[in-house]
C-alpha positions in Angstrom: 43.4 1.3 58.0 42.0 0.4 61.4 38.5 -1.0 61.9 37.3 2.2 63.6 38.6 4.3 60.7 36.8 2.2 58.2 33.6 2.4 60.3 34.0 6.2 60.6 34.2 6.5 56.8 31.2 4.1 56.4 28.9 6.0 58.7 29.9 9.4 57.6 29.3 8.2 54.1 25.8 7.2 55.0 25.2 10.7 56.5 26.6 12.3 53.3 24.4 10.2 51.1 21.4 11.2 53.1 22.2 14.8 52.4 23.1 14.2 48.7 19.7 12.5 48.1 17.9 15.6 49.4 20.1 18.1 47.5 18.3 19.9 44.7 19.2 18.9 41.2 20.5 21.5 38.8 17.8 23.9 37.4 15.2 21.8 39.2 13.1 22.2 42.3 13.3 18.4 43.0 16.0 16.4 44.6 17.1 12.9 43.5 15.0 11.3 46.2 11.9 13.2 45.1 12.2 11.7 41.7 12.6 8.2 43.1 9.8 8.5 45.7 7.2 10.9 44.3 4.4 12.5 46.3 1.2 10.5 46.5 -1.8 12.6 45.4 -5.2 12.2 46.8 -8.3 14.2 45.8 -7.6 17.2 48.0 -4.3 16.4 49.7 -0.7 15.2 49.0 1.3 12.7 51.0 5.1 13.2 51.0 7.2 10.1 51.7 10.5 11.1 50.0 12.1 12.2 53.3 11.9 8.8 54.9 14.8 7.2 53.0 17.3 10.0 53.8 16.1 10.1 57.4 16.7 6.4 57.9 20.2 6.7 56.4 20.9 9.6 58.7 19.7 7.7 61.8 21.7 4.6 60.8 24.8 6.8 60.3 24.5 8.5 63.6 23.8 5.2 65.5 26.8 3.7 63.7 29.1 6.4 65.1 28.0 5.5 68.6 29.5 2.0 68.1 33.0 3.4 67.3 35.7 3.3 70.0 36.1 7.1 69.8 32.6 7.7 71.0 32.4 4.9 73.7 33.1 7.1 76.6 31.5 10.3 75.3 28.0 11.6 75.6 25.7 10.6 72.8 24.1 14.0 72.9 27.5 15.5 72.2 28.0 13.2 69.3 24.6 14.1 67.9 25.3 17.9 68.3 28.7 17.4 66.5 26.9 15.7 63.6 24.3 18.5 63.2 26.4 21.5 64.1 29.8 20.6 62.6 29.7 17.6 60.2 26.5 18.2 58.3 27.1 21.9 57.7 30.6 21.0 56.3 29.1 18.4 54.0 26.4 20.8 52.8 29.0 23.5 52.2 31.1 21.1 50.1 28.0 20.2 48.0 27.3 23.9 47.4 30.9 24.5 46.4 30.8 21.6 44.0 27.6 22.9 42.5 29.1 26.4 42.1 32.2 25.1 40.3 30.0 22.9 38.0 27.7 25.8 37.1 30.6 28.2 36.5 31.7 26.0 33.6 28.5 26.7 31.7 28.2 29.6 29.2 25.5 32.3 29.2 22.2 31.7 30.9 23.0 28.0 31.4 25.1 29.2 34.4 21.9 30.2 36.2 20.3 27.9 38.7 16.8 27.8 40.2 16.7 28.7 43.9 13.0 28.7 44.5 9.7 29.6 42.8 6.1 30.4 43.7 3.1 30.7 41.4 -0.3 31.9 42.5 -3.5 33.1 40.8 -4.2 36.3 42.7 -7.2 37.4 40.7 -10.1 36.0 38.7 -12.5 38.4 37.1 -14.7 37.9 34.1 -12.7 36.1 31.4 -9.3 37.1 32.8 -7.0 35.5 35.3 -4.0 37.2 37.1 -0.9 35.1 37.7 1.7 36.3 40.3 5.0 34.6 39.8 8.0 34.8 42.0 11.2 33.3 40.6 14.4 33.1 42.7 17.6 32.6 40.6 21.3 32.3 41.3 23.8 33.2 38.6 27.1 31.3 38.9 28.6 32.9 35.8 31.5 35.3 35.6 29.7 38.4 34.4 26.5 40.4 33.9 23.9 39.2 31.4 20.4 40.2 30.3 17.8 37.4 30.6 14.2 37.1 29.4 11.7 34.6 30.9 9.0 32.4 29.4 6.7 30.3 31.6 4.9 27.3 30.1 1.5 26.6 31.5 0.7 23.4 33.5 -1.1 20.8 31.4 -4.4 21.3 33.0 -4.3 25.0 32.3 -3.6 24.8 28.6 -7.2 24.1 27.7 -8.4 26.9 30.0 -6.2 29.8 28.8 -5.5 31.1 25.4 -1.9 29.9 24.6 0.5 27.4 26.0 3.0 29.8 27.5 3.3 33.3 29.0 6.2 35.7 28.2 7.2 38.0 31.0 7.9 40.7 28.4 10.7 42.2 30.5 14.5 41.9 30.5 16.2 41.1 33.8 19.9 41.6 34.6 21.9 39.0 36.5 25.2 39.8 38.1 27.1 36.5 38.2 29.5 35.3 40.8 26.8 33.4 42.8 24.6 36.4 43.3 20.8 36.0 43.6 18.1 37.7 41.7 14.4 37.7 42.6 11.9 38.2 39.9 8.3 39.1 40.8 5.8 39.4 38.0 2.1 39.8 37.7 0.6 38.8 34.4 -3.0 39.0 33.2 -4.1 36.3 30.8 -7.4 35.7 28.9 -9.4 32.6 29.6 -10.2 30.3 26.7 -13.7 30.4 25.2 -16.1 28.4 27.5 -13.7 28.4 30.4 -14.8 29.9 33.7 -13.5 30.6 37.2 -14.8 27.2 38.6 -12.7 25.4 35.9 -9.6 27.2 37.1 -10.3 26.4 40.8 -11.0 22.7 40.1 -8.0 22.2 37.9 -5.4 21.5 40.7 -2.9 23.2 38.4 -0.7 24.2 41.4 0.1 20.4 41.8 1.6 20.2 38.4 5.0 20.8 36.9 5.8 24.2 35.3 8.7 24.8 33.0 10.5 28.1 32.6 12.7 29.1 29.7 15.5 31.6 30.4 17.0 33.0 27.2 18.8 35.8 25.5 20.4 36.3 22.1 23.3 34.0 22.9 21.9 31.0 24.9 18.9 29.5 26.5 18.1 27.2 29.5 15.1 25.4 30.9 14.2 25.4 34.6 11.7 22.9 36.2 9.4 23.8 39.0 7.3 21.0 40.6 4.1 22.2 42.3 4.2 19.2 44.7 
């Protein structure tokens, strides 16, 4: 193998690793790099540094391609466009295909991945709070299945609300074969004795991790959603 061929594999490998580090983990809203470099939380703000590592790898990979003989007499702008328009989409597609194949090997609700999630408190009245939860799921299984959902409260909320979890009390149907399902649910919960609206507002609960259980009569699975 020639020196240029080895260099091409090396620098394309760096670009691939930069994408792999930012690729979301199974049933999780975090990527590998977000676990390695967690957000820094201040009193009223959050600083995200996890993107710096992959960005540096990407820049090194692209600059390395410029050194290869194949790119010596070509426009650097053209090389950059080729990386972003052709090479990176192919790499992302390959990661998605690999994830789809891996998930298709699981049985039951374990074949369902977390696409995205959003949790908000849309109402506070008296001793009652209203949660609005949006849960985006992708089912990589081979058939339809009925799924129920349970949401475990963030740690800071457990002392403010009666109970440690909330059942959605509905059954949702997924269709398999990589199809998406979006669940939107509004739930009213009772505040614990002595808790008030100010306690909810000051809790910074939306910075914390929330766990979801997907389950039916045959299987169960846990999803992890990180607030920040």
